[in-house]
N, C-alpha and C positions, 0 to 999 in steps of 0.2 A: 200320641206316641207311636201309634201303629202306622200313622202316615210317615213319620221320620224314618222309623225301621225301614218301611218299603221302599223310601227312596233311597236311603242308604245302600239297600241291597242291590238297587238298580244301579247306582253310582259304582259299587264295588265291581260287579260283574259284567258291567257293560263293554269292557275293553277299551282301547286307546285309540280306535280308528279316527275318531274326529276329536281326540282330546288336545287341549291346549298344550303346547309343548316349547313356548317361546323363552323359558328360563332353563338355567343349569340344574340337572338333577339334584334333588334335596333342598335347593335353595328356599321353597316355600316354608320349611320346617314342617312340623307335624300339626296335631290338632290339641287345643288346649281344653280343660275340662268345663269351660264356661262357653265353648263353642267358637272362639276366635283361632286363627292360626297362630302358631307359635310352639312352645314347649307343652309339656304336660300340664304344668300349673302356671305358667307364665305366659301372657301374650307377647307377640314379637312384633317388630315393625313390619316385617313382610306380610303381604297379602296371601290368602289361601289360593292354593293351585299354580298352575304354570302359565297363566296367561300373560301374555306381554301386552303393550300398549295398544294393540289393534286386534286383541283377542278377549274372549270371555271364558270363564271355567266354573265348574260346579264340582264340588267334592262333599264326601259324607264320611262321618266317623261314628264307631261306637268304642267306649273306653269302660274299663272297670279298675277301680281302687279298692282293694281289701286290706284293712288293717284291724288291730287286734279287737275292736269292739264295733266296728262300722263297716258298711260297704256302701260304695258309691258307683251307680251305674248312669252312663251319659250318653245319649245318642243324639247327633245333630247334622244340619247341612250347612254349606257355605257357598256363597257366590262372589266371585271376582269379576268386576266389569273394568276391562281395560288397564288393569293393573293399577287402578286409581281408587276404586271404592270396593270395600269388602262388606258383605251382609250375611249375617249368620242368625241360626235358631238352633237352640239347644235344650233337651229336656233332660233333667237331673232327677235319679231316685235314690234316696239315702235312707238306706235300711238301719233302723235302730233296734236290734234284738231285745234289748234290755227294757224297752217300752212297748215292743211288739208292734211296731208301728213302722210306716215308710212315709218319709217327707219327700214332697214332689215340687220341683221348682222349674219354671220355663225362663229362658233367657234370649232375649233379642239382642244382637249386636250390631254395629257398624264401625268400620275403620276406615280412615282416609290417609292415603299415602301423601305426605305434606312435601317431602323433599327426598331426591336421592335415590340410589339403588344399592344394595348390600354389596355388590360386586364392583360395579362399574364406575361409581362416584368416589371421589377421593375422601368424602366426608360420609359418615354413617347416614343410612336410609332412616327417616324419621316419620312416624305415623301418629295420628291420635285417634283414640277410639271411645266409644259409649258401650255400656251393657246395661240394659234394662231387665232387671230380675224380678220375678212375681212368684210367690208361693201359693200353691193350690189350697192348702189347709194350714192356718196359722197357730194350731192348739199348741204345739211345742213350743214354738216361738214365743208366744204369750205367756207360756208357764215359766219361761226362763228370763223374762222380764224385757223382751224385745219392744221397741216403740212402734214399730211400722212391720208390715208383711211384703212390702215391695220397696224398691230402691234404685237408684241409678249410680253407677261407676263411672268415671271418666279417667282416662288414662294418656300417657304420652310415652312413647316408646322408642329407642333409638337401636338399631342393628348394624353390624358390620362383619363381612367375611374376608378375612385376610387370607390370600392365597400363598401357600408355602411358607407361613409365618414361623411354624414351629418345627424345627428340624425337617423343613421339606412338607409337613403336613398343614392342611387348610385349618384355619383357627377361627372360630365364630363366637362373638359376644353380643348380649342384649342387655340393656338397663332400661327398666320402665319405672315410671312413677304414677302411682294410681291415688285417686281421691274416692273414698268409700266409707260408708257406714255398715257395711255388710258384716254379719256375724257367721263365721264359717262358710264363707262365699254367698251369704245370705239364706243358708238352709236353717239357720236359727235367727231368722228375720234381721231388722236393721235398726240400728241405734240401741241405746239402754242408758241405765243409770250412769254409768261411768264415763260415757262419750269419751273414748279414747281418741288418740290422734288420728285424723281422718286421711292424713297422707302417708302412703306406704310405698316402701320401695321394694322393687323386684328385679331379679337379675338371673342371667344365664350365662352358659359358657360351655363350648363343645369342641372337640378336635375331631376332624374327618381322618379315620385311619386309612381310607380309601374312598373312592367316590361313592360307595353304597352303605358304608358304614361310618356312623357317629357315635362318639361317647362323650357325655357331659354331665354337668351339675345344674342345678337351679336353686333358687332361693326366694321365698316370698314373706314379707312380713304382714301382719294380720293385727287388726285392732282387738282390744280387749273391752268392748263397750259393756258387757254384761257382768264384769268383774269375776269371771269363771276361770281366770288364770290361763287363759287362751294362749298358744304360743306360736311361733312362727313355723312356716314349712319349708322343707328341704327335700331335694331328691338327688339321686344318682340314676343316670339312664343311659341306655343304648337303643340306637335307632336304626333301622334297616330300609334302604331305599333301594329294592331290586330294579325298578323301572318307574317311569312318570305315571303309572296307574295305580300304585299302592304302596304304602309305606306301613312298617309296624314298629311300634315302640314299646320298651318294656323297662320298669324302673323300680328301684328300691325307695320306698317312702318312709321319712321320719316326720310325722305330722305334730310330734308332741302332746299337747293335751287338747282334747276336744270335749266341749260340755262337761269338763271337770274329770274326766277320765284320763289318766297320763298313759305316757308310753305308747302312743298309737303309731306303730311302725308295721310296715307289710309291703305289698307288692302293688304294681300298677301295669296294665297292658293296654294298648290301644292300636285298633286298625283304621286307617284312613284310605279311601279309594278316590281318585281324581279323574275327572272328564273334562 
């Protein structure tokens, strides 16, 4: 975790003298809690950073989600190679005060741009992604009935930015379909006695009120493999892109029921630096 934090600080404070800048401001999106480029809770088809097809880029982020009974801290780094492949690694710390414990998980990700560009192609940009997740300690996951302590998610995402589409403002949308057995992103392990639907729908929409500010909403379905009444996630967010070196995101979260605890609402904030 110390290595991830150190690299993030280097990215955030390095400046933009050599930063890749081949894309329009804000088009990479921000950083998702599993390490991929996208919104806060949903991966998008865009790749991290501002690299064009003849550039590479590195970005780093830290995020915090604080809801009624839990807190999630995430830090990670992302690489973009020629706007074709994104590689990422993230570490999550999930604090559970009721049990006086912290659950830690590491996530390795890869995303491949299959088709298009969110601005310049007539059809949406399409990417496929993979996330391998592994818990450091599976005590809590085993207690709640998870079948495994690691797992793999696969998803396909489509994204499009429509210039001047809503009263002259730019409108963005993203739809993703994920195959997953993860319980609460994998923080409560993988699979369970119930084995709920493995295919999950995820979606985002945002309007750019000017080139530097976007407001939007996200929705993410989640399986209830453990039979604990887990519910889907949603948020409303605002993102600030002052330049191509940094972005800041804040959101109101409604995460429903987590591990049997209802009404998990609260806030989320994330900082991403690009190089």
